C-alpha positions as a Markdown table, in Angstrom:
| # | Residue | x | y | z |
|---|---|---|---|---|
| 1 | Glu | -10.0 | -65.2 | -4.0 |
| 2 | Leu | -12.7 | -63.7 | -6.3 |
| 3 | Arg | -13.2 | -59.9 | -5.8 |
| 4 | Ile | -15.9 | -57.7 | -7.5 |
| 5 | Val | -14.6 | -53.9 | -8.2 |
| 6 | Thr | -16.7 | -51.3 | -9.6 |
| 7 | Cys | -15.6 | -47.7 | -10.8 |
| 8 | Thr | -17.2 | -44.5 | -10.9 |
| 9 | Asp | -16.6 | -40.5 | -11.0 |
| 10 | Pro | -17.7 | -39.4 | -7.6 |
| 11 | Ala | -18.0 | -35.6 | -9.0 |
| 12 | Ile | -20.9 | -37.0 | -10.9 |
| 13 | Thr | -22.7 | -38.6 | -8.2 |
| 14 | Thr | -23.1 | -41.4 | -5.8 |
| 15 | Glu | -26.7 | -41.0 | -4.9 |
| 16 | Pro | -29.6 | -43.5 | -5.3 |
| 17 | Gly | -31.9 | -42.6 | -8.1 |
| 18 | Thr | -29.0 | -41.6 | -10.4 |
| 19 | Val | -26.6 | -43.2 | -13.0 |
| 20 | Tyr | -24.7 | -44.6 | -9.8 |
| 21 | Asp | -27.6 | -47.0 | -9.6 |
| 22 | Ile | -25.9 | -49.0 | -12.5 |
| 23 | Asn | -23.1 | -50.0 | -10.3 |
| 24 | Arg | -25.3 | -50.6 | -7.1 |
| 25 | Gly | -27.7 | -53.0 | -9.4 |
| 26 | Phe | -24.5 | -54.7 | -10.6 |
| 27 | Arg | -23.2 | -55.5 | -7.1 |
| 28 | Glu | -26.7 | -56.6 | -5.9 |
| 29 | Thr | -27.3 | -58.8 | -9.0 |
| 30 | Leu | -24.3 | -60.4 | -8.4 |
| 31 | Val | -25.3 | -61.4 | -4.9 |
| 32 | Glu | -28.7 | -62.3 | -5.9 |
| 33 | Leu | -28.3 | -64.1 | -9.1 |
| 34 | Leu | -25.1 | -65.5 | -8.8 |
| 35 | Gly | -24.5 | -66.0 | -5.3 |
| 36 | Ala | -21.6 | -63.7 | -5.0 |
| 37 | Ser | -20.7 | -63.5 | -1.4 |
| 38 | Pro | -21.0 | -59.8 | -0.2 |
| 39 | Asp | -17.5 | -60.0 | 1.2 |
| 40 | Gln | -16.3 | -60.4 | -2.4 |
| 41 | Ile | -17.6 | -57.2 | -3.6 |
| 42 | Glu | -15.6 | -54.1 | -3.0 |
| 43 | Ala | -17.7 | -51.6 | -0.8 |
| 44 | Thr | -16.2 | -48.6 | -2.1 |
| 45 | Asp | -15.8 | -47.8 | -5.9 |
| 46 | Leu | -12.5 | -47.2 | -7.6 |
| 47 | Val | -12.1 | -43.6 | -8.6 |
| 48 | Cys | -12.6 | -42.9 | -12.2 |
| 49 | Thr | -12.6 | -39.4 | -13.5 |
| 50 | Tyr | -13.7 | -37.9 | -16.7 |
| 51 | Glu | -10.8 | -35.4 | -17.0 |
| 52 | Leu | -8.4 | -38.4 | -17.0 |
| 53 | Gly | -10.5 | -41.2 | -18.5 |
| 54 | Ala | -9.0 | -44.4 | -19.3 |
| 55 | Glu | -5.6 | -43.7 | -17.6 |
| 56 | Lys | -7.0 | -42.9 | -14.3 |
| 57 | Ala | -9.1 | -46.0 | -14.3 |
| 58 | Arg | -6.1 | -48.0 | -15.2 |
| 59 | Gln | -4.2 | -46.2 | -12.4 |
| 60 | Ser | -7.0 | -46.7 | -10.0 |
| 61 | Met | -7.3 | -50.6 | -10.8 |
| 62 | Ala | -3.3 | -50.9 | -10.6 |
| 63 | Asp | -3.2 | -49.2 | -7.1 |
| 64 | Trp | -6.1 | -51.5 | -5.9 |
| 65 | Leu | -4.4 | -54.6 | -7.3 |
| 66 | Thr | -1.3 | -53.6 | -5.5 |
| 67 | Ala | -3.1 | -53.1 | -2.1 |
| 68 | Thr | -5.0 | -56.3 | -2.6 |
| 69 | Pro | -2.4 | -58.9 | -3.7 |
| 70 | Ala | -4.2 | -62.0 | -2.5 |
| 71 | Val | -6.7 | -61.6 | -5.2 |
| 72 | Lys | -6.7 | -64.0 | -8.0 |
| 73 | Tyr | -10.0 | -63.4 | -9.8 |
| 74 | Val | -11.6 | -60.2 | -10.5 |
| 75 | Val | -14.8 | -59.0 | -12.2 |
| 76 | Gly | -15.1 | -55.0 | -12.7 |
| 77 | Thr | -17.6 | -52.6 | -14.2 |
| 78 | Thr | -18.2 | -49.1 | -14.5 |
| 79 | His | -21.0 | -46.8 | -14.6 |
| 80 | Ile | -21.9 | -45.3 | -18.0 |
| 81 | Asp | -18.7 | -44.7 | -19.7 |
| 82 | Asp | -16.9 | -47.9 | -21.1 |
| 83 | Val | -13.7 | -45.4 | -21.6 |
| 84 | Tyr | -13.1 | -46.5 | -17.9 |
| 85 | Ser | -13.8 | -50.2 | -18.6 |
| 86 | Leu | -10.5 | -49.6 | -21.1 |
| 87 | Gly | -8.6 | -48.5 | -18.1 |
| 88 | Leu | -9.6 | -51.3 | -15.7 |
| 89 | Ser | -8.9 | -53.8 | -18.5 |
| 90 | Asn | -5.6 | -52.6 | -19.3 |
| 91 | Ala | -4.4 | -52.6 | -15.7 |
| 92 | Leu | -5.8 | -56.2 | -15.4 |
| 93 | Arg | -3.9 | -57.1 | -18.5 |
| 94 | Asp | -0.6 | -55.5 | -17.4 |
| 95 | Ala | -0.7 | -57.4 | -14.0 |
| 96 | Gly | -1.0 | -60.6 | -16.0 |
| 97 | Phe | -4.8 | -61.5 | -15.3 |
| 98 | Gly | -5.7 | -62.6 | -18.7 |
| 99 | Glu | -8.4 | -65.5 | -18.3 |
| 100 | Asn | -8.6 | -64.5 | -14.8 |
| 101 | Ala | -10.5 | -61.2 | -15.1 |
| 102 | Leu | -13.5 | -59.9 | -16.6 |
| 103 | Val | -14.9 | -56.4 | -17.1 |
| 104 | Val | -18.3 | -55.4 | -18.1 |
| 105 | Gly | -18.1 | -52.3 | -20.3 |
| 106 | Arg | -21.0 | -50.0 | -21.2 |
| 107 | Gly | -21.9 | -47.2 | -23.4 |
| 108 | Gly | -21.1 | -48.7 | -26.8 |
| 109 | Gly | -17.7 | -46.8 | -27.5 |
| 110 | Ser | -15.9 | -48.2 | -30.9 |
| 111 | Ala | -12.6 | -48.6 | -28.7 |
| 112 | Trp | -14.3 | -50.9 | -26.2 |
| 113 | Leu | -16.3 | -52.8 | -28.9 |
| 114 | Glu | -13.0 | -53.4 | -30.9 |
| 115 | Leu | -11.4 | -54.9 | -27.7 |
| 116 | Ile | -14.1 | -57.5 | -27.5 |
| 117 | Ala | -14.3 | -58.0 | -31.2 |
| 118 | Ser | -10.3 | -58.9 | -30.9 |
| 119 | Gly | -11.0 | -61.6 | -28.5 |
| 120 | Asp | -9.6 | -60.0 | -25.6 |
| 121 | Pro | -10.6 | -62.3 | -22.8 |
| 122 | Ile | -10.7 | -59.4 | -20.2 |
| 123 | Ala | -13.2 | -57.6 | -22.4 |
| 124 | Gly | -15.8 | -60.0 | -22.4 |
| 125 | Val | -19.1 | -58.1 | -22.8 |
| 126 | Gly | -20.4 | -54.5 | -23.5 |
| 127 | Gly | -23.8 | -52.8 | -22.8 |
| 128 | Asn | -24.6 | -50.8 | -26.1 |
| 129 | Pro | -27.4 | -48.2 | -25.5 |
| 130 | Asp | -27.8 | -47.7 | -29.2 |
| 131 | Phe | -27.9 | -44.0 | -28.8 |
| 132 | Pro | -28.8 | -43.4 | -32.5 |
| 133 | Ser | -32.1 | -45.1 | -31.8 |
| 134 | Trp | -32.9 | -42.4 | -29.2 |
| 135 | Gly | -34.2 | -39.8 | -31.2 |
| 136 | Asp | -37.8 | -40.8 | -31.5 |
| 137 | Pro | -38.6 | -41.0 | -28.1 |
| 138 | Ile | -36.7 | -37.8 | -27.2 |
| 139 | Val | -39.0 | -36.0 | -29.8 |
| 140 | Ala | -42.1 | -37.6 | -28.5 |
| 141 | Met | -41.1 | -36.4 | -24.9 |
| 142 | Ala | -40.5 | -32.7 | -26.2 |
| 143 | Gln | -43.8 | -32.8 | -27.7 |
| 144 | Asp | -45.3 | -34.1 | -24.5 |
| 145 | Ile | -43.6 | -30.9 | -22.7 |
| 146 | Ala | -44.8 | -28.5 | -25.0 |
| 147 | Leu | -48.3 | -29.9 | -24.8 |
| 148 | Gly | -48.1 | -29.5 | -20.8 |
| 149 | Gln | -48.3 | -33.4 | -20.6 |
| 150 | Pro | -46.2 | -35.2 | -18.0 |
| 151 | Val | -43.2 | -36.9 | -18.6 |
| 152 | Pro | -41.8 | -40.0 | -16.9 |
| 153 | Phe | -39.1 | -39.4 | -14.0 |
| 154 | Leu | -36.7 | -41.6 | -15.9 |
| 155 | Val | -36.4 | -42.7 | -19.3 |
| 156 | Ser | -33.8 | -45.5 | -20.1 |
| 157 | Pro | -34.1 | -47.0 | -23.6 |
| 158 | Pro | -33.1 | -50.5 | -23.9 |
| 159 | Val | -29.5 | -51.7 | -23.8 |
| 160 | Ala | -28.0 | -54.5 | -26.1 |
| 161 | Ala | -25.7 | -57.0 | -24.6 |
| 162 | Val | -22.6 | -57.2 | -26.9 |
| 163 | Thr | -20.5 | -59.9 | -26.8 |
| 164 | Ala | -17.9 | -61.5 | -29.2 |
| 165 | Glu | -20.6 | -63.4 | -31.0 |
| 166 | Asn | -22.6 | -60.2 | -31.9 |
| 167 | Val | -20.1 | -57.4 | -31.7 |
| 168 | Arg | -20.0 | -56.8 | -35.3 |
| 169 | Val | -23.2 | -55.6 | -35.7 |
| 170 | Ser | -22.5 | -52.8 | -33.0 |
| 171 | Leu | -19.3 | -51.7 | -34.6 |
| 172 | Pro | -19.4 | -48.5 | -36.9 |
| 173 | Gln | -18.8 | -49.4 | -40.5 |
């Protein structure tokens, strides 16, 4: 049995039009593009919290695995902080999922990128938002605001997919 699990901090938000749309979009894309059955997708996010970081995500995934013993394959992701992805992958590794799980991280944090670089089968891909390149667009928006010009409701710079093949480019030197 394959299950798709997402993790978020409900203290941030779970409303449409927010960062939570990353998880919602992930679930919808798996159904639309990959033909996943909606009943394979956990309807409720696991709870991950900023204060407890990777440990809370690890414990949430471990508890979910205990409550869902029939699951054989897991695909997981988190919203914008790949520290939660570390926790999910740690719990899956501890439970012996090895090649039967995949966690998609987002945020471009060095710990997650190092895990991808190490060849860990669970840490298969990351999304690196390349934060250093955001400077020019932010300055341009500040100039627009100063001139009284409207700015977009949402600005989202491109996110690069990071895999074992290209991870070295994203790692800090």
